[in-house]
PAGU-159495 format. One line per 10 residues: number of its first residue (from 1); their letters; for each residue x negated, y, z negated of C-alpha. Coordinates in nm, 3 decimals. Each point is the difference from the previous one (the first is absolute). Layout:
<vexses>
NUM) a) X Y Z | ...
</vexses>
This chain:
<vexses>
1) mglmspeqfk) 0.000 0.000 0.000 | -0.291 0.238 -0.059 | 0.028 0.315 -0.209 | 0.338 0.040 -0.166 | 0.179 0.333 0.015 | 0.132 0.154 -0.322 | 0.353 -0.093 0.108 | -0.099 -0.363 0.065 | -0.168 -0.017 -0.339 | 0.312 0.122 -0.177
11) aslndgrvly) 0.218 -0.246 0.193 | -0.234 -0.287 -0.094 | 0.083 0.048 -0.368 | 0.359 -0.116 0.052 | -0.107 -0.363 -0.050 | 0.212 -0.135 -0.284 | -0.255 0.059 -0.275 | 0.116 -0.019 -0.362 | -0.064 0.336 -0.164 | 0.137 0.161 -0.315
21) ykgekiddva) -0.016 0.371 -0.081 | 0.151 0.171 -0.305 | 0.198 -0.313 -0.081 | 0.152 -0.041 0.346 | -0.077 -0.241 0.282 | -0.110 0.197 0.306 | 0.100 -0.135 0.342 | -0.147 0.273 0.224 | -0.322 0.147 -0.138 | -0.070 0.219 0.304
31) nhpelsvcve) 0.327 0.191 -0.040 | 0.029 0.004 -0.377 | 0.039 0.362 -0.118 | -0.309 -0.018 -0.224 | -0.216 -0.286 0.128 | 0.024 0.135 0.355 | -0.224 0.286 -0.117 | -0.266 -0.260 -0.085 | 0.054 -0.166 0.337 | -0.063 0.334 0.172
41) smavdyhmah) -0.323 0.037 -0.198 | -0.120 -0.341 0.121 | 0.107 0.086 0.355 | -0.273 0.267 0.006 | -0.239 -0.278 0.108 | 0.217 -0.073 0.302 | 0.039 0.367 0.088 | -0.379 0.042 -0.002 | -0.050 -0.297 0.234 | 0.218 0.172 0.263
51) dpkyadlavv) -0.137 0.352 -0.049 | -0.275 0.089 0.253 | -0.158 0.220 -0.267 | -0.094 -0.311 -0.200 | -0.059 -0.243 0.285 | -0.373 -0.037 -0.068 | 0.061 -0.064 -0.370 | 0.317 -0.208 -0.011 | -0.034 -0.221 0.308 | -0.263 -0.241 0.133
61) ydqklgenis) 0.007 -0.179 0.336 | -0.033 -0.373 -0.061 | -0.197 -0.161 0.283 | 0.126 -0.355 -0.064 | 0.366 0.097 -0.022 | -0.027 0.261 0.275 | 0.208 0.255 -0.191 | -0.019 0.269 -0.263 | 0.023 -0.106 -0.364 | 0.001 0.175 -0.335
71) ryfhvpedan) -0.353 0.083 -0.115 | 0.087 -0.156 -0.333 | 0.007 -0.348 0.154 | -0.322 0.052 0.196 | -0.307 -0.173 -0.145 | -0.248 0.281 -0.077 | -0.329 -0.034 0.184 | -0.215 0.276 -0.146 | -0.014 0.308 -0.222 | 0.182 0.206 0.262
81) dllkmldlii) 0.301 -0.233 -0.022 | -0.001 0.033 -0.379 | -0.011 0.379 0.025 | 0.290 0.004 0.245 | 0.202 -0.219 -0.234 | -0.082 0.240 -0.285 | 0.111 0.299 0.206 | 0.316 -0.183 0.109 | 0.100 -0.060 -0.362 | -0.076 0.362 -0.090
91) egtrmgdgyi) 0.200 0.141 0.291 | 0.291 -0.237 -0.061 | 0.013 0.105 -0.364 | -0.012 0.368 0.098 | 0.295 -0.060 0.233 | 0.173 -0.171 -0.291 | -0.049 0.307 -0.222 | -0.236 -0.191 -0.226 | 0.166 -0.342 0.024 | -0.186 -0.275 0.184
101) plahdigada) 0.235 -0.151 0.264 | -0.070 -0.366 -0.101 | 0.120 -0.164 0.322 | -0.338 -0.149 0.089 | -0.276 0.142 -0.219 | 0.010 -0.213 -0.315 | 0.113 -0.307 0.194 | -0.309 0.043 0.217 | -0.212 0.003 -0.318 | 0.145 -0.340 -0.091
111) lnaisitaha) -0.039 -0.129 0.357 | -0.372 0.081 0.005 | -0.054 -0.128 -0.355 | 0.151 -0.337 0.092 | -0.206 -0.016 0.320 | -0.324 0.075 -0.185 | 0.079 -0.262 -0.265 | 0.088 -0.265 0.259 | -0.333 0.054 0.176 | -0.190 -0.006 -0.329
121) mdnkdyieri) 0.168 -0.332 -0.081 | -0.083 -0.121 0.353 | 0.351 -0.143 0.008 | 0.086 -0.042 0.367 | 0.371 -0.054 -0.066 | 0.032 0.324 -0.195 | -0.212 0.190 0.254 | 0.223 -0.117 0.284 | 0.320 0.072 -0.192 | -0.094 0.353 -0.100
131) enyrnylkke) -0.113 0.088 0.352 | 0.324 -0.138 0.143 | 0.192 0.206 -0.252 | -0.205 0.308 0.086 | 0.092 -0.047 0.368 | 0.364 -0.038 -0.101 | -0.014 0.334 -0.184 | -0.175 0.163 0.294 | 0.271 -0.112 0.239 | 0.300 0.071 -0.222
141) dlavvaavtc) -0.137 0.313 -0.175 | 0.176 -0.097 -0.321 | -0.008 0.190 -0.327 | -0.184 -0.219 -0.251 | -0.088 0.075 -0.361 | -0.219 -0.176 -0.256 | 0.158 -0.172 -0.300 | -0.285 -0.050 -0.245 | 0.090 0.081 -0.362 | 0.178 -0.285 -0.180
151) vkgdrflrps) 0.228 0.075 -0.295 | -0.259 -0.184 -0.220 | 0.201 -0.061 -0.318 | -0.244 -0.006 -0.295 | -0.302 0.166 0.158 | -0.240 -0.157 -0.250 | 0.092 -0.347 0.128 | -0.100 -0.167 0.325 | 0.268 -0.080 0.260 | 0.006 -0.370 -0.088
161) denqehpdty) -0.017 0.045 -0.379 | 0.274 -0.204 -0.167 | 0.065 0.288 -0.239 | 0.127 0.223 0.280 | 0.373 0.063 -0.042 | 0.057 -0.189 0.325 | -0.229 -0.128 0.280 | 0.127 0.244 0.264 | -0.155 0.322 -0.134 | -0.247 -0.034 0.289
171) vrvvdkneeg) 0.109 -0.108 0.349 | -0.077 -0.370 0.038 | 0.047 -0.302 0.226 | 0.272 -0.228 -0.135 | 0.016 -0.245 0.290 | -0.171 -0.081 0.328 | 0.060 -0.236 0.291 | -0.112 -0.051 0.360 | 0.185 0.312 0.114 | -0.109 0.248 -0.265
181) ivvrgakahi) 0.018 0.110 -0.362 | 0.268 0.124 -0.239 | -0.083 0.295 -0.227 | 0.157 0.152 -0.309 | -0.076 0.309 -0.211 | 0.015 0.378 0.027 | -0.213 0.293 0.115 | 0.033 0.351 -0.145 | -0.079 0.357 0.114 | 0.015 -0.093 0.370
191) sgaaysneff) 0.007 0.331 0.186 | 0.209 0.011 0.317 | 0.130 -0.357 -0.034 | 0.368 0.099 0.011 | -0.034 0.126 0.357 | -0.284 -0.213 0.138 | 0.030 -0.292 0.240 | -0.251 -0.235 -0.162 | -0.198 -0.058 -0.319 | -0.359 -0.113 -0.045
201) vlpcramtee) -0.009 -0.182 -0.335 | -0.343 -0.025 -0.164 | -0.120 -0.120 -0.342 | -0.060 0.283 -0.246 | -0.289 -0.142 -0.205 | -0.276 -0.259 -0.030 | 0.125 -0.353 -0.061 | -0.127 -0.313 -0.174 | 0.046 -0.359 0.111 | 0.306 -0.023 -0.227
211) dadyavafav) 0.146 0.299 0.189 | -0.032 -0.164 0.342 | 0.374 0.016 0.072 | -0.020 0.378 -0.042 | -0.286 0.041 0.249 | 0.226 0.063 0.297 | 0.016 0.254 0.282 | 0.256 0.016 0.279 | 0.208 0.218 0.231 | 0.379 -0.003 -0.014
221) panakgikqv) 0.285 0.198 0.161 | 0.190 0.232 -0.233 | 0.325 -0.180 0.085 | -0.125 -0.352 -0.077 | 0.242 -0.222 -0.193 | -0.060 0.022 -0.375 | -0.148 0.353 -0.005 | 0.175 0.269 -0.202 | -0.121 0.357 -0.048 | 0.083 0.258 -0.262
231) arpvktkise) -0.106 0.349 0.112 | -0.088 0.283 -0.239 | 0.230 0.307 0.012 | -0.143 0.304 0.176 | 0.075 0.371 0.006 | 0.083 0.072 0.363 | 0.141 0.350 -0.027 | -0.120 0.329 -0.136 | 0.197 0.088 -0.313 | 0.277 0.257 0.045
241) hefpierpvr) -0.184 0.201 -0.264 | -0.310 0.026 0.219 | -0.049 0.226 0.299 | 0.129 -0.187 0.309 | -0.247 -0.110 0.268 | 0.075 -0.078 0.363 | -0.274 -0.260 0.059 | 0.104 -0.364 -0.055 | -0.084 -0.147 -0.339 | -0.266 -0.273 0.012
251) vitdsliifd) -0.002 -0.274 -0.260 | -0.087 -0.369 -0.043 | 0.118 -0.265 -0.243 | -0.119 -0.332 -0.140 | 0.160 -0.339 -0.047 | 0.001 -0.292 -0.236 | -0.004 -0.297 0.239 | 0.143 -0.328 -0.132 | -0.099 -0.323 0.176 | 0.256 -0.266 -0.086
261) dvfipwervf) -0.132 -0.321 0.159 | -0.094 0.164 0.330 | -0.124 -0.227 0.279 | -0.318 0.108 0.181 | -0.110 -0.193 0.313 | -0.366 -0.104 0.008 | -0.083 0.235 0.288 | 0.071 0.290 -0.238 | -0.201 -0.138 -0.295 | -0.353 0.143 -0.046
271) lcgewqhaam) -0.096 -0.135 -0.344 | 0.150 -0.297 -0.180 | -0.172 -0.142 -0.305 | -0.356 0.116 0.074 | -0.024 0.170 -0.338 | -0.373 0.073 0.040 | 0.081 0.251 0.276 | 0.290 0.187 -0.162 | -0.230 0.257 -0.160 | -0.176 0.060 0.333
281) mvynfalmhr) 0.330 0.073 0.171 | 0.104 0.237 -0.279 | -0.338 0.175 0.019 | 0.015 0.037 0.378 | 0.349 0.145 -0.015 | -0.091 0.238 -0.281 | -0.292 0.135 0.203 | 0.214 0.062 0.308 | 0.286 0.138 -0.205 | -0.220 0.244 -0.194
291) rtgsayripl) -0.127 0.139 0.330 | 0.363 0.054 0.095 | 0.071 0.149 -0.343 | -0.289 0.244 0.030 | 0.125 0.107 0.345 | 0.361 0.072 -0.086 | -0.099 0.180 -0.321 | -0.178 0.265 0.209 | 0.325 0.168 0.119 | 0.135 -0.013 -0.355
301) teqlvgvaqa) -0.315 0.173 -0.128 | 0.030 0.260 0.277 | 0.348 0.076 -0.129 | -0.132 0.053 -0.355 | -0.269 0.239 0.126 | 0.256 0.182 0.210 | 0.254 0.058 -0.276 | -0.277 0.107 -0.241 | -0.126 0.266 0.240 | 0.350 0.115 0.091
311) iaeyngvtra) 0.129 0.037 -0.356 | -0.322 0.175 -0.109 | 0.055 0.253 0.278 | 0.370 0.039 -0.079 | -0.085 0.059 -0.368 | -0.266 0.253 0.098 | -0.286 -0.173 -0.184 | -0.237 -0.108 0.278 | -0.265 0.257 -0.096 | -0.036 -0.134 -0.354
321) phvrekitdl) -0.333 -0.190 -0.033 | 0.151 -0.291 -0.195 | 0.272 -0.041 0.267 | -0.262 -0.016 0.273 | -0.181 -0.264 -0.207 | 0.315 -0.210 -0.014 | 0.062 0.034 0.373 | -0.362 -0.096 0.061 | 0.045 -0.313 -0.211 | 0.294 -0.100 0.220
331) iiyletlkal) -0.201 0.061 0.317 | -0.279 -0.221 -0.136 | 0.259 -0.266 -0.086 | 0.144 0.002 0.354 | -0.323 0.023 0.196 | -0.170 -0.271 -0.208 | 0.291 -0.237 0.069 | -0.016 0.073 0.374 | -0.377 -0.045 0.012 | 0.010 -0.329 -0.192
341) arsacqepvm) 0.281 -0.141 0.215 | -0.182 0.083 0.324 | -0.338 -0.114 -0.131 | 0.147 -0.340 -0.090 | 0.107 -0.046 0.364 | -0.329 0.131 0.142 | -0.206 -0.254 -0.197 | 0.199 -0.323 0.042 | -0.103 -0.353 -0.096 | 0.095 -0.319 0.184
351) yggipvpnpv) 0.247 -0.237 -0.167 | 0.116 -0.306 0.196 | -0.102 0.154 0.330 | 0.194 0.323 -0.068 | -0.161 0.334 -0.091 | 0.155 0.123 -0.325 | -0.045 0.329 -0.188 | -0.296 0.008 -0.237 | 0.132 -0.164 -0.321 | -0.188 0.223 -0.246
361) ttniakyhfa) 0.093 0.328 0.169 | 0.360 -0.110 0.057 | 0.053 -0.081 -0.366 | -0.170 0.323 -0.109 | 0.234 0.195 0.230 | 0.311 -0.159 -0.149 | -0.134 0.033 -0.356 | -0.091 0.365 0.060 | 0.354 0.081 0.103 | 0.172 -0.186 -0.285
371) hnyhdavkiv) -0.246 0.108 -0.272 | 0.028 0.371 0.083 | 0.365 0.018 0.103 | 0.138 0.113 -0.335 | -0.262 0.275 -0.022 | 0.113 0.123 0.341 | 0.364 0.001 -0.108 | -0.095 0.186 -0.320 | -0.168 0.271 0.208 | 0.308 0.042 0.220
381) qdlaggllvt) 0.234 0.017 -0.298 | -0.233 0.242 -0.183 | -0.015 0.234 0.300 | 0.379 -0.011 0.040 | 0.067 0.123 -0.354 | 0.300 -0.046 -0.228 | 0.258 0.089 0.265 | -0.076 -0.337 0.160 | 0.215 -0.146 -0.278 | 0.230 0.285 -0.102
391) aptykdythp) 0.089 0.178 0.327 | 0.374 0.028 0.077 | 0.141 -0.233 0.264 | 0.091 0.070 0.361 | 0.365 0.013 -0.108 | -0.088 0.276 -0.245 | -0.216 0.184 0.251 | 0.281 0.012 0.256 | 0.278 0.087 -0.247 | 0.138 0.345 0.092
401) dlsedldkyl) -0.014 0.114 -0.363 | -0.369 -0.099 -0.038 | -0.178 0.015 0.335 | -0.099 0.367 -0.017 | -0.136 -0.028 -0.354 | -0.189 -0.323 0.067 | -0.152 0.144 0.316 | -0.121 0.297 -0.205 | -0.126 -0.167 -0.315 | -0.148 -0.325 0.143
411) vgkagipteh) -0.211 0.171 0.265 | -0.372 -0.075 -0.003 | -0.264 0.164 0.216 | 0.122 0.303 0.194 | 0.108 -0.091 0.350 | 0.081 -0.365 -0.084 | 0.377 -0.061 -0.003 | 0.131 -0.141 -0.328 | 0.164 -0.281 0.194 | -0.341 -0.118 0.128
421) rlrmfdlirr) -0.132 -0.025 -0.354 | 0.305 -0.194 -0.120 | -0.019 -0.233 0.300 | -0.361 -0.075 -0.083 | 0.100 -0.089 -0.357 | 0.251 -0.249 0.144 | -0.267 -0.159 0.219 | -0.251 -0.026 -0.286 | 0.257 -0.174 -0.218 | 0.067 -0.252 0.277
431) ltrsefeaiv) -0.370 -0.064 0.067 | -0.096 -0.047 -0.365 | 0.292 -0.207 -0.127 | -0.081 -0.292 -0.227 | 0.058 -0.288 0.242 | -0.305 0.107 0.200 | -0.218 -0.044 -0.308 | 0.065 -0.374 -0.025 | -0.049 -0.046 0.376 | -0.333 0.183 -0.014
441) lhgegsmqae) -0.129 -0.208 -0.291 | 0.122 -0.344 0.109 | 0.034 0.017 0.379 | -0.267 -0.210 0.177 | -0.117 -0.132 -0.339 | -0.081 0.159 -0.332 | -0.297 0.229 -0.060 | -0.163 -0.277 -0.206 | 0.027 -0.238 0.295 | -0.172 0.258 0.218
451) rmtiyaeark) -0.279 0.049 -0.256 | -0.055 -0.376 -0.021 | -0.025 -0.022 0.378 | -0.240 0.295 0.020 | -0.235 -0.161 -0.254 | 0.021 -0.343 0.165 | -0.064 0.138 0.349 | -0.282 0.233 -0.111 | -0.240 -0.279 -0.100 | -0.219 0.069 0.302
461) vlkeckkiae) -0.014 0.370 -0.091 | -0.092 -0.084 -0.360 | -0.272 -0.238 0.115 | -0.150 0.258 0.237 | 0.009 0.275 -0.262 | -0.158 -0.227 -0.259 | -0.278 -0.081 0.245 | -0.067 0.373 0.051 | -0.024 0.051 -0.376 | -0.233 -0.296 -0.047
471) elaeik) -0.230 0.123 0.274 | -0.015 0.344 -0.163 | -0.087 -0.168 -0.331 | -0.252 -0.224 0.181 | 0.176 -0.313 -0.122 | -0.086 -0.298 0.220
</vexses>
């Protein structure tokens, strides 16, 4: 079929999937009054693929298939391919007003992680299956997301521990035959799943021999028998108390995916019982996913810098030395993230025949963003001042008995309309709301996971630096 249009993508979601939202079963996700906003956000990927402006970024000509495909499903060949993928994620997120589209990006991370792991295992069956599935995605241009995080139960216990409340707190194989496997369990926090065509299911941790049934990876359609989703509620409209905006609202949501004895044919199974390789697959996905995380956090950081500069100007404080210091800190925060993200792609390493972003630099980029995020938010809120919290609403501002007084007494710097200042307060409140804090800290793995990876991957650096020190001390 080639590249899907946005309209074809939306039509493809009418597939009989079982989805619940706010306590109701949803039959038509693409036309649901709230979830359709999420669908439109994911459709950004499909708009970009048909926009000549993004042709070099979003589309690759596949020689074997003889047609254009999404860059996300193209196997990267060099640093230039990695940089184009980085720029594609950044531009897609900018088009999404700070929300990553999700149609292909994170699914591509899982696709490459599985491919790298299969080659490292030298498992010819898995190599053939994942390449066949990659070609399937190329041809059909499906939206595919990664389902990685299990619900876990008691996190201090292993998946197979008999003291777990029940054995299905991690997705596991409960049966297998000549045709395939049957799986049971649940995955949480799965972004974009409610309006995606397919899921890549990966293990979420290292396994032991006793956990072999939990060492499983596969691809499955969202409408497969036995799959139920529960989607998290989203705010899809600007409050009536905020200043109205004409641009469409962008938003995404996440799902709890329940696998109730779901059958998976062997051609879609990429790990089944090889517990020794579960950690490798998790590691490979985390590396790819943190590159993606670093990329789509760049537009979000640009927004923080932008609102900080704007509100400082509107408040008339840009000439104050301490304000300039704060703005400088935000610039350093943004430009360091951009430099780290690009550097990781410019110095790739080879994993399973695929160039991947430098693991140390990638993890530093993601850690840098998460570790400093709250400081950036504090700067923005500090520059905004108390009216960020206490300013009257849009309804008050437009009330005929109040509008003249509010225009007079809530004015900031001369020449800046009061409405502009109040609109900026609305935007800052939206950009710094609490749900972003949890996403920043836990998305793509915790900060501790990133620190552990940095230390593990930096052994060569440590060895080289130690050698330099020993030579200076004339230690032989």
